[in-house]
C-alpha positions as a printed Julia matrix, in Angstrom:
423×3 Matrix{Float64}:
 -122.81  58.29   3.94
 -124.95  55.15   3.36
 -124.25  51.67   4.76
 -122.4   50.56   1.61
 -120.04  53.55   1.71
 -119.61  53.13   5.47
 -118.5   49.5    5.03
 -116.14  50.5    2.23
 -114.47  53.23   4.26
 -114.59  51.81   7.81
 -115.05  48.04   7.43
 -118.04  45.88   8.28
 -120.35  46.82  11.14
 -118.93  43.9   13.15
 -115.37  45.14  12.59
 -116.38  48.68  13.53
 -117.83  47.47  16.85
 -114.74  45.33  17.48
 -112.4   48.26  16.9
 -114.58  50.64  18.89
 -114.44  48.3   21.89
 -110.65  48.15  21.56
 -110.47  51.94  21.38
 -112.53  52.1   24.58
 -110.06  49.65  26.15
 -107.27  51.93  24.9
 -108.63  54.71  27.1
 -109.31  52.38  30.04
 -105.67  51.25  30.13
 -103.93  54.45  29.05
 -105.32  56.93  31.58
 -104.26  55.09  34.79
 -100.7   55.08  33.44
 -100.85  58.86  33.0
 -101.65  59.25  36.71
  -98.73  57.03  37.7
  -96.26  58.52  35.18
  -97.56  62.06  35.45
  -95.15  64.61  34.01
  -97.07  67.27  35.94
  -96.83  65.74  39.43
  -95.02  62.41  40.0
  -92.0   63.0   37.77
  -91.27  66.56  39.04
  -91.56  65.19  42.6
  -89.16  62.33  41.76
  -86.62  64.73  40.26
  -87.02  67.17  43.15
  -86.13  64.31  45.55
  -82.93  63.8   43.55
  -82.05  67.48  43.82
  -82.68  68.31  40.16
  -82.52  71.94  39.04
  -85.48  73.91  37.68
  -83.99  73.54  34.2
  -83.78  69.74  34.54
  -87.35  69.52  35.83
  -88.48  71.63  32.9
  -86.57  69.31  30.58
  -88.69  66.37  31.74
  -91.75  68.18  30.4
  -90.24  69.61  27.23
  -88.37  66.41  26.31
  -91.73  64.76  25.72
  -92.54  67.22  22.96
  -89.04  67.79  21.59
  -88.38  64.06  21.2
  -91.77  63.52  19.59
  -90.83  66.33  17.17
  -87.5   64.68  16.37
  -89.21  61.35  15.67
  -91.8   62.58  13.19
  -89.86  62.28   9.89
  -88.75  58.73  10.72
  -92.02  57.48  12.21
  -94.12  59.4    9.68
  -92.21  57.65   6.89
  -92.8   54.28   8.57
  -96.53  55.02   8.92
  -96.83  56.0    5.24
  -95.19  52.77   4.06
  -96.55  50.12   6.44
  -99.39  47.93   5.17
 -101.07  47.25   8.54
 -100.7   50.37  10.67
 -102.32  48.97  13.82
  -99.89  46.02  14.1
  -96.81  48.16  13.46
  -98.03  50.73  15.99
  -98.61  48.04  18.64
  -95.1   46.62  18.19
  -93.51  50.07  18.54
  -95.48  50.68  21.75
  -94.34  47.36  23.25
  -90.68  47.98  22.37
  -90.46  51.46  23.9
  -92.23  50.36  27.08
  -89.91  47.38  27.6
  -86.98  49.81  27.22
  -88.28  52.17  29.91
  -89.04  49.21  32.2
  -85.37  48.23  31.95
  -84.38  51.72  33.12
  -86.88  51.64  36.02
  -85.48  48.32  37.23
  -81.96  49.79  37.16
  -82.77  52.84  39.34
  -81.38  51.35  42.63
  -77.98  50.86  40.97
  -77.62  54.6   40.43
  -79.33  55.94  43.57
  -75.95  56.62  45.3
  -75.23  59.03  42.42
  -78.31  61.3   42.32
  -76.87  63.83  39.86
  -76.04  61.03  37.41
  -79.46  59.42  37.96
  -81.22  62.67  37.02
  -79.43  62.74  33.67
  -79.93  59.01  33.08
  -83.65  59.47  33.72
  -83.8   62.36  31.24
  -82.03  60.25  28.58
  -84.34  57.27  29.14
  -87.38  59.55  29.23
  -86.27  61.17  25.99
  -85.88  57.83  24.17
  -89.22  56.66  25.57
  -90.9   59.8   24.22
  -89.09  59.62  20.87
  -91.05  56.45  20.12
  -94.14  57.93  21.76
  -94.14  60.03  18.59
  -95.69  57.0   16.91
  -98.95  57.97  18.57
  -99.13  61.22  16.65
  -98.57  59.7   13.18
 -100.27  56.31  13.6
 -103.26  56.9   15.89
 -105.11  59.81  14.16
 -105.02  58.1   10.72
 -106.17  54.86  12.35
 -109.1   56.62  14.01
 -110.1   58.24  10.71
 -109.75  54.89   8.94
 -111.5   52.58  11.41
 -114.2   54.74  13.06
 -117.03  56.72  11.34
 -117.11  60.47  12.13
 -120.03  60.19  14.56
 -118.27  57.49  16.63
 -114.84  59.03  17.13
 -115.26  60.95  20.39
 -118.19  59.9   22.59
 -117.6   56.18  23.2
 -113.84  56.6   23.17
 -114.43  59.35  25.72
 -116.35  56.92  27.93
 -113.37  54.57  27.76
 -111.04  57.36  28.81
 -113.47  58.32  31.59
 -113.48  54.75  32.94
 -109.7   54.79  32.73
 -109.65  58.02  34.67
 -111.83  56.52  37.4
 -109.28  53.72  37.71
 -106.65  56.45  37.65
 -108.25  58.08  40.7
 -107.64  54.83  42.57
 -104.06  54.78  41.33
 -103.6   58.41  42.38
 -104.84  57.52  45.87
 -102.13  54.86  46.02
  -99.36  57.32  45.16
  -98.97  58.93  48.65
  -99.35  55.5   50.28
  -96.55  54.06  48.16
  -94.31  57.12  48.32
  -94.76  57.51  52.07
  -94.76  53.82  52.99
  -91.8   52.52  50.99
  -88.24  53.81  51.12
  -86.7   55.77  48.24
  -86.1   54.8   45.42
  -88.21  51.64  45.6
  -91.35  53.73  46.13
  -90.91  55.47  42.77
  -89.87  52.19  41.13
  -93.21  50.68  42.14
  -95.19  53.71  40.95
  -93.43  53.71  37.56
  -93.79  49.92  37.19
  -97.52  50.08  37.85
  -97.81  52.74  35.17
  -95.94  50.54  32.7
  -98.18  47.56  33.54
 -101.18  49.5   32.23
  -99.2   50.59  29.18
  -98.37  46.98  28.27
 -102.07  46.16  28.39
 -102.71  49.24  26.27
 -100.36  48.11  23.48
 -102.36  44.89  22.99
 -105.38  46.96  21.85
 -103.66  47.89  18.61
 -102.27  44.41  17.99
 -105.85  43.05  18.1
 -107.5   45.62  15.82
 -109.12  44.55  12.54
 -107.77  46.73   9.78
 -108.94  46.76   6.16
 -107.25  48.01   2.99
 -107.11  51.77   2.45
 -109.88  53.08   0.19
 -107.64  55.98  -0.8
 -104.09  54.57  -0.71
 -101.59  56.42   1.45
  -98.72  58.22  -0.28
  -95.59  56.23   0.68
  -92.6   58.38   1.56
  -89.03  57.75   2.56
  -87.58  59.88   5.35
  -85.89  62.33   2.96
  -89.06  62.64   0.85
  -91.08  63.19   4.01
  -88.81  66.04   5.13
  -88.79  67.63   1.64
  -92.62  67.63   1.51
  -93.01  69.66   4.73
  -92.24  73.17   3.36
  -94.51  72.69   0.35
  -97.37  71.41   2.45
  -97.15  74.39   4.8
  -96.78  76.84   1.92
  -99.74  75.62  -0.15
 -102.31  74.7    2.51
 -103.3   77.99   4.16
 -106.0   76.44   6.36
 -103.59  73.84   7.74
 -101.03  76.58   8.42
 -103.63  78.61  10.35
 -104.63  75.57  12.38
 -101.0   75.08  13.35
 -100.74  78.69  14.56
 -103.84  78.49  16.75
 -102.7   75.18  18.23
  -99.12  76.32  18.88
 -100.28  78.87  21.44
 -102.4   76.23  23.18
  -99.43  73.87  23.37
  -97.26  76.59  24.96
  -99.91  77.15  27.65
 -100.38  73.41  28.23
  -96.62  72.76  28.44
  -96.47  75.18  31.37
  -98.82  73.0   33.48
  -95.96  71.25  35.41
  -94.79  74.71  36.51
  -98.0   75.07  38.55
  -96.83  72.06  40.58
  -93.35  73.53  40.94
  -94.83  76.89  41.96
  -96.99  75.18  44.62
  -94.03  73.15  45.93
  -91.81  76.2   46.32
  -94.43  78.74  47.41
  -96.88  76.73  49.51
  -94.53  73.84  50.49
  -96.96  71.13  49.39
  -96.41  67.49  50.42
  -97.22  64.01  49.07
 -100.89  64.4   50.03
 -101.16  67.63  48.04
  -99.51  65.93  45.05
 -102.14  63.18  45.28
 -104.88  65.84  45.42
 -103.59  67.55  42.28
 -103.26  64.21  40.49
 -106.82  63.27  41.44
 -108.2   66.63  40.3
 -106.41  66.26  36.98
 -108.06  62.87  36.55
 -111.52  64.12  37.55
 -111.16  66.99  35.09
 -110.28  64.5   32.36
 -113.31  62.35  33.23
 -115.54  65.4   32.85
 -113.97  66.33  29.51
 -114.17  62.81  28.11
 -117.8   62.21  29.06
 -119.31  65.65  28.46
 -117.18  66.99  25.63
 -116.9   63.61  23.9
 -120.61  63.74  23.08
 -120.45  67.46  22.28
 -117.61  66.91  19.8
 -119.54  64.13  18.04
 -122.57  66.43  17.73
 -120.97  69.82  17.03
 -117.65  68.8   15.52
 -114.1   69.44  16.84
 -113.69  72.83  15.13
 -116.64  74.41  16.97
 -115.59  73.0   20.35
 -111.87  73.88  20.2
 -112.31  77.56  21.29
 -113.72  76.38  24.64
 -110.27  75.01  25.47
 -108.72  78.44  24.94
 -111.3   80.01  27.27
 -110.3   77.67  30.11
 -106.61  78.43  29.52
 -107.35  82.16  29.78
 -109.1   81.58  33.12
 -106.19  79.5   34.43
 -103.63  82.18  33.58
 -105.75  84.99  35.07
 -106.39  83.22  38.39
 -102.78  82.04  38.72
 -101.57  85.61  38.42
 -103.39  86.53  41.65
 -103.13  83.19  43.5
 -102.08  83.54  47.14
 -103.12  80.15  48.53
 -103.15  76.48  47.6
 -106.94  76.75  47.13
 -106.32  79.18  44.27
 -103.81  76.77  42.76
 -106.52  74.09  42.82
 -108.8   76.34  40.74
 -105.95  77.1   38.33
 -105.13  73.4   38.12
 -108.73  72.45  37.25
 -109.11  75.12  34.55
 -105.7   74.3   33.06
 -106.55  70.62  32.79
 -110.0   71.31  31.35
 -108.33  73.44  28.67
 -105.64  70.84  28.01
 -108.17  67.98  27.91
 -110.5   69.7   25.45
 -107.54  70.67  23.27
 -106.36  67.04  23.16
 -109.91  65.91  22.41
 -110.29  68.24  19.42
 -106.84  68.82  17.88
 -106.29  65.45  16.2
 -109.91  65.27  15.04
 -109.55  68.7   13.43
 -106.8   67.19  11.29
 -109.43  64.89   9.82
 -111.35  68.0    8.72
 -108.32  69.78   7.25
 -106.16  66.99   5.8
 -106.66  64.87   2.64
 -107.05  61.26   3.83
 -104.19  60.01   1.63
 -101.78  62.41   3.36
 -102.88  62.03   6.97
  -99.53  60.56   8.18
  -97.75  63.55   6.61
 -100.18  66.12   8.0
 -100.22  64.59  11.5
  -96.42  64.42  11.53
  -96.03  68.04  10.43
  -98.69  69.19  12.87
  -97.08  67.4   15.8
  -93.59  68.53  14.85
  -94.35  72.22  14.5
  -96.86  72.61  17.32
  -94.65  70.72  19.77
  -91.12  71.73  18.81
  -91.29  75.53  18.73
  -93.37  75.85  21.94
  -91.09  73.36  23.7
  -87.96  75.31  22.78
  -89.63  78.47  24.06
  -90.64  76.8   27.35
  -87.2   75.26  27.82
  -85.5   78.63  27.33
  -87.99  80.31  29.64
  -87.44  77.69  32.38
  -83.79  78.68  32.68
  -84.74  82.22  33.76
  -88.02  81.65  35.66
  -86.19  81.67  39.0
  -84.93  85.17  38.25
  -88.0   86.81  36.7
  -90.63  84.99  38.78
  -93.68  82.88  38.01
  -95.94  85.89  37.36
  -94.44  86.34  33.89
  -95.24  82.69  33.16
  -98.9   83.19  34.13
  -99.14  86.3   31.92
  -97.77  84.29  28.99
 -100.38  81.56  29.6
 -103.17  84.15  29.62
 -102.09  85.73  26.32
 -101.47  82.34  24.67
 -105.07  81.38  25.38
 -106.38  84.73  24.14
 -104.36  84.67  20.88
 -105.37  81.07  20.16
 -109.04  81.93  20.72
 -108.94  84.94  18.38
 -107.13  83.08  15.57
 -109.54  80.15  15.82
 -112.74  82.2   15.78
 -111.85  84.93  13.31
 -109.38  83.31  10.92
 -109.38  79.48  11.0
 -113.13  78.92  11.16
 -113.79  81.55   8.48
 -111.21  79.94   6.17
 -112.88  76.55   6.62
 -116.31  78.02   5.95
 -115.06  79.7    2.77
 -113.49  76.44   1.53
 -116.73  74.54   2.19
 -118.78  77.2    0.38
 -116.5   77.02  -2.66
 -116.66  73.21  -2.67
């Protein structure tokens, strides 16, 4: 693509640099919040303190994906019809974060009723994640629209890496806050710090410079959006295969909080161990964002995606034979490397598979299917894990990684190659 085409598709060079800086700032502000609002460590620990059941703790993880699934027709329709996607996206992010802040500030009122507080948290967390679904239908099309293909992973990855370094500092504060301040004010402070970074994050999208679409998006109402899903899945074989390979990865990644629960109940870990796991998750993300960001820009997301499945296979295999917290650390690192690489490649693969005019539709369908079905499976499994044991969970993780790897290498990539050869 020459300079003229690049300006037509992605805006002027000045606008590209402006948006790239904002996307770096997106990573810098988003990742510290993930340490402080971690669904894999902090939130299970908060719910455990309230006496939540295994099913309720599992709900905190699966609600994130189920509510995102439920939001896709509505938010996908909004994304297809809005003129300036970045501004609409920023306003949605601000609204949902102010809502969750209101819940956090109300926690002391319900502390005398821990059972009620658990359910109130799950409701607030569900609403918060319903509007988090905007990220799946707004952000990938924005990236494809505002950033050239060779600038979509590396520099954004550096921003996420810087954010993760800040996140390490935030993770180090977690045991200090949780151990030094009485419950529930300790968790209130942790959650509020996470939201502070998220408010800064929302401003990135409000400040972006967005140009007119070169290929206009297909506007759809909610009913039209829902009606288009079966046809899209039926006619686009490559997209359907991509969904299958990603579904197995999502199942494996959704089980990550269970590693924390397994460590709590088997090795009786404390606040300091939680901080260690949080820090290791952040360090793993830094590695993925710096190293694999550049690799994705050079090799493309399709070629890199199978590496994620390999790490998931390792995590499941080691977890099956883990008999110490040191083994859990190894499992934790491999699981987060697999999850991080998957997140780095999945949305960018949509840019390879989807027509640009239908990106909001494709991203919505992709998020809905890959999140909903695995989440239902994980939620059902969580209700029986106490009876059948964690070993079955680790076996499932292992086979999910293996199936995803085989589908990617021997079906998905070959279909893409055939399509490119025909074109």
